[in-house]
C-alpha positions as CSV (number, residue, x, y, z in Angstrom):
1,M,-3.5,40.8,46.8
2,K,-2.2,41.1,50.3
3,I,-0.3,44.3,51.3
4,G,2.4,44.6,53.9
5,A,5.9,46.0,54.6
6,H,9.4,45.1,55.8
7,V,9.3,45.0,59.6
8,S,11.8,44.8,62.4
9,A,12.6,41.5,64.1
10,A,14.8,43.1,66.7
11,G,14.9,41.1,69.9
12,G,13.8,37.9,68.2
13,V,11.9,36.9,65.1
14,F,8.8,36.3,67.3
15,N,8.5,40.1,67.7
16,A,7.9,40.5,63.9
17,P,4.2,39.5,63.7
18,K,3.2,42.0,66.4
19,N,5.3,44.7,64.7
20,A,3.6,43.9,61.4
21,H,0.2,44.0,63.0
22,N,0.9,47.4,64.5
23,I,1.3,49.0,61.1
24,G,-1.6,47.2,59.4
25,C,0.3,44.5,57.5
26,E,-1.6,41.6,55.9
27,C,1.7,39.9,55.1
28,F,5.3,41.0,55.9
29,Q,9.0,40.8,55.2
30,M,11.9,40.6,57.7
31,F,15.5,39.7,58.3
32,T,16.2,36.7,60.4
33,R,19.8,37.9,61.0
34,S,21.7,41.2,60.7
35,P,21.7,42.3,57.0
36,R,25.3,43.5,57.4
37,G,27.0,40.4,58.8
38,G,27.7,38.3,61.9
39,N,26.3,35.1,63.1
40,A,22.6,34.3,62.9
41,P,20.7,34.0,66.1
42,E,19.6,30.5,67.0
43,L,16.1,29.5,66.1
44,T,15.1,27.3,69.0
45,D,11.8,25.3,68.9
46,D,10.4,27.8,71.5
47,I,11.3,30.8,69.3
48,V,9.7,29.1,66.2
49,D,6.6,28.3,68.2
50,K,6.3,31.9,69.5
51,F,6.7,33.2,65.9
52,K,4.0,30.9,64.5
53,D,1.7,31.7,67.4
54,G,2.1,35.4,66.6
55,L,1.1,34.8,63.0
56,K,-2.1,33.1,64.2
57,K,-2.9,35.7,66.8
58,Y,-2.6,38.6,64.4
59,K,-4.0,36.7,61.4
60,I,-0.9,37.4,59.3
61,G,-0.7,35.8,55.8
62,N,2.5,35.0,54.0
63,V,5.9,35.9,55.4
64,Y,9.0,36.7,53.4
65,V,12.7,36.9,54.4
66,H,15.2,39.2,52.8
67,A,18.8,37.9,52.6
68,P,21.7,40.0,53.9
69,Y,22.9,42.8,51.7
70,F,26.5,41.6,51.2
71,I,25.6,38.5,49.0
72,N,27.9,38.4,45.9
73,F,28.3,35.2,43.9
74,A,30.7,37.0,41.5
75,S,33.3,38.4,43.9
76,A,37.0,37.9,43.2
77,R,37.3,36.9,46.9
78,V,36.6,33.2,47.3
79,S,35.6,33.8,50.9
80,V,32.8,36.1,49.8
81,V,31.5,33.7,47.2
82,N,31.6,30.7,49.6
83,G,30.1,32.8,52.4
84,S,27.3,33.9,50.2
85,I,26.5,30.3,49.3
86,E,26.6,29.2,52.9
87,I,24.5,32.1,54.3
88,L,21.8,31.7,51.7
89,R,21.5,28.0,52.3
90,Q,21.3,28.7,56.0
91,E,18.6,31.3,55.4
92,L,16.6,28.9,53.3
93,E,16.7,26.3,56.0
94,R,15.9,28.8,58.7
95,S,13.0,30.2,56.7
96,S,11.6,26.8,56.1
97,K,11.7,26.1,59.8
98,L,9.7,29.3,60.4
99,G,7.2,28.4,57.6
100,V,8.2,31.4,55.5
101,K,6.9,31.4,51.9
102,A,10.0,32.8,50.1
103,L,13.6,34.1,50.6
104,M,14.7,36.8,48.3
105,T,18.2,38.0,47.6
106,H,20.2,40.6,45.6
107,L,22.8,38.9,43.4
108,G,25.8,41.2,43.8
109,S,28.2,42.9,41.4
110,A,30.1,41.9,38.3
111,K,32.8,44.5,38.8
112,D,35.5,42.1,39.8
113,V,35.2,39.6,36.9
114,G,33.0,41.1,34.1
115,K,29.4,40.4,33.3
116,S,29.8,37.2,31.3
117,K,31.8,35.4,34.0
118,A,29.7,36.9,36.8
119,I,26.5,35.3,35.3
120,K,28.2,31.9,35.2
121,M,29.5,32.3,38.7
122,T,26.0,33.3,39.9
123,I,24.4,30.3,38.2
124,N,27.0,28.0,39.8
125,G,26.6,29.6,43.2
126,I,22.8,29.3,43.2
127,K,23.2,25.6,42.1
128,K,25.3,25.1,45.2
129,V,22.8,26.9,47.4
130,L,20.0,24.6,46.2
131,K,21.9,21.3,46.1
132,G,20.1,18.8,48.2
133,Y,17.6,21.5,49.5
134,K,14.3,19.9,50.5
135,G,12.7,22.8,52.4
136,S,9.4,24.5,51.6
137,T,10.7,28.1,51.3
138,Q,11.1,29.3,47.7
139,F,14.2,31.0,46.5
140,L,13.6,34.4,44.8
141,L,15.9,36.6,42.7
142,E,15.3,40.3,43.1
143,N,15.8,42.6,40.1
144,A,18.5,45.3,40.7
145,A,18.5,49.0,40.0
146,G,21.2,48.9,37.4
147,A,23.9,51.0,39.2
148,G,27.5,50.1,38.3
149,S,28.1,46.5,37.3
150,V,25.2,45.1,39.3
151,I,23.9,41.7,38.4
152,G,20.2,41.1,37.5
153,D,19.0,44.6,36.5
154,S,17.4,43.3,33.3
155,F,14.6,40.7,33.0
156,E,16.7,38.9,30.3
157,E,19.6,38.6,32.7
158,L,17.4,37.1,35.5
159,A,15.9,34.7,32.9
160,E,19.4,33.6,31.9
161,I,20.3,32.9,35.5
162,I,17.1,31.0,36.1
163,K,17.5,28.9,33.0
164,G,21.1,28.1,34.0
165,V,20.1,27.0,37.5
166,E,17.2,24.9,36.2
167,S,19.5,23.0,33.9
168,V,19.7,20.8,37.0
169,K,16.4,18.9,36.9
170,A,16.1,19.0,40.7
171,N,16.0,22.8,40.7
172,K,12.8,23.0,38.5
173,G,10.2,25.2,40.3
174,K,12.5,26.2,43.1
175,I,13.2,29.7,41.8
176,G,10.9,32.7,41.5
177,V,11.3,36.5,41.2
178,C,10.8,39.5,43.4
179,L,10.0,42.6,41.3
180,D,11.0,45.9,42.9
181,T,9.2,48.8,41.3
182,C,11.9,51.4,42.2
183,H,14.7,49.1,40.8
184,A,12.7,48.4,37.6
185,F,12.0,52.1,37.1
186,A,15.7,53.0,37.7
187,S,16.7,50.3,35.2
188,G,14.6,51.6,32.4
189,Y,11.2,49.8,32.8
190,D,8.5,52.3,32.7
191,I,5.5,51.6,35.0
192,R,4.0,55.1,35.4
193,D,0.6,54.2,34.0
194,K,-1.5,51.3,32.7
195,K,0.0,51.3,29.2
196,S,3.6,51.2,30.5
197,W,2.7,48.5,33.1
198,D,1.2,46.5,30.3
199,E,4.4,46.8,28.2
200,T,6.7,46.1,31.1
201,L,4.8,43.0,32.2
202,K,4.7,41.8,28.6
203,V,8.5,42.0,28.5
204,F,8.7,40.3,31.9
205,D,6.3,37.5,30.8
206,K,8.3,36.9,27.6
207,A,11.6,36.8,29.3
208,I,10.8,35.1,32.6
209,G,7.1,34.2,32.8
210,L,4.5,35.9,35.0
211,D,4.0,32.6,36.8
212,R,7.4,33.1,38.5
213,L,6.5,36.5,39.9
214,V,5.9,35.8,43.6
215,I,6.1,39.2,45.3
216,I,6.4,42.9,44.4
217,H,8.3,45.4,46.4
218,A,6.2,48.5,46.0
219,N,8.5,51.5,46.3
220,D,8.3,55.0,44.7
221,S,11.5,56.5,43.5
222,K,13.4,59.6,44.6
223,N,15.2,59.6,41.2
224,D,13.8,60.0,37.7
225,F,13.3,57.2,35.1
226,N,16.3,55.2,33.9
227,T,18.8,57.0,36.2
228,R,20.2,53.7,37.6
229,K,19.9,54.9,41.2
230,D,18.3,52.9,44.0
231,R,16.6,55.4,46.3
232,H,13.2,54.6,47.6
233,E,10.5,57.2,48.2
234,N,7.1,57.1,49.9
235,I,4.1,56.2,47.7
236,G,3.0,59.0,45.4
237,K,5.8,61.3,46.4
238,G,8.4,60.2,43.9
239,F,9.0,60.0,40.1
240,I,7.0,56.9,39.6
241,G,3.9,58.5,41.0
242,R,0.6,57.5,42.6
243,K,-1.1,56.4,39.4
244,S,1.4,53.6,39.0
245,F,0.4,52.0,42.3
246,E,-3.3,52.5,41.6
247,V,-2.7,50.4,38.5
248,L,-0.6,47.9,40.4
249,V,-3.2,47.0,43.0
250,S,-6.0,46.6,40.5
251,Y,-4.0,44.7,37.9
252,K,-5.9,41.5,37.3
253,K,-2.9,39.3,36.4
254,L,-1.2,40.3,39.7
255,Q,-4.0,39.6,42.2
256,K,-2.3,36.6,43.6
257,V,1.0,38.4,44.1
258,D,1.8,39.8,47.5
259,V,3.0,43.4,47.9
260,I,5.6,44.5,50.3
261,L,6.5,48.2,50.9
262,E,10.1,49.2,51.7
263,T,9.4,52.9,51.7
264,P,11.2,55.4,54.1
265,W,10.2,55.5,57.7
266,V,10.7,59.3,57.7
267,D,8.6,59.8,60.9
268,G,8.7,56.3,62.5
269,E,5.7,54.1,62.0
270,K,3.5,56.9,60.8
271,S,4.9,57.1,57.3
272,I,4.8,53.4,56.6
273,K,1.3,53.0,58.1
274,K,0.2,55.8,55.8
275,D,1.7,54.1,52.8
276,I,0.0,50.8,53.7
277,N,-3.3,52.6,54.1
278,I,-2.9,54.4,50.8
279,M,-2.3,51.1,49.0
280,K,-5.2,49.4,50.8
281,K,-7.6,52.2,49.8
282,M,-6.5,52.0,46.2
283,R,-7.0,48.3,46.2
284,N,-10.5,48.5,47.9
285,K,-11.9,51.1,45.5
């Protein structure tokens, strides 16, 4: 199990490996474009080479890209739906060019059209994203925290979407899952100790399959269990608690899954470096 964090790629993606190294990452996650909108910076051959050289220099393992936040396959606005499809396809191609292992995305909200139609629109949208895609970067669905009419807050819902997308034979094996601990906890999946982790992963395996779990976002929670609120907290300082993460890093079935922290940078690099070191010490006991 490799441990890392979401890092800045400000000034160019080639800066991300050094930023990751500076805080002790063994793997890392980044944006290749602004998460809030706008055109994506060009990835020239020189930029790509500098990025890959940085990975070698700092001995960084897998890299992950997070899609922009505004993705919504189920919007009532056609421009938002089409834009989501276009941007995700761009991000898959850009990520493949960089040698990134996987691209993860939130799925959006069903508030405009209702849950049943939203699921169908999401399946259709992802099919369009993947149509003709030949790249090496895997497409991941991230579980949501359950606030409002968000799509993908239950394992069963993610499984339904995956099944629908994979009804197209060419899409088999192209989709995986990113499990966010804070989101899962907020949505009613208890993970506070070994017993609760066992039960939650049993449910995940039955609905989706543990073989599809590629990455875990390890985040404590500022809010209590099943409150449907997505507010990350530093490791051991929230309602999930330190014990949960001790179980996570030692869980035998998860040893091939990378862990990325998205915990608050309350005092700059110090807080995230501390969280990474806490997780490493737990793992290395």
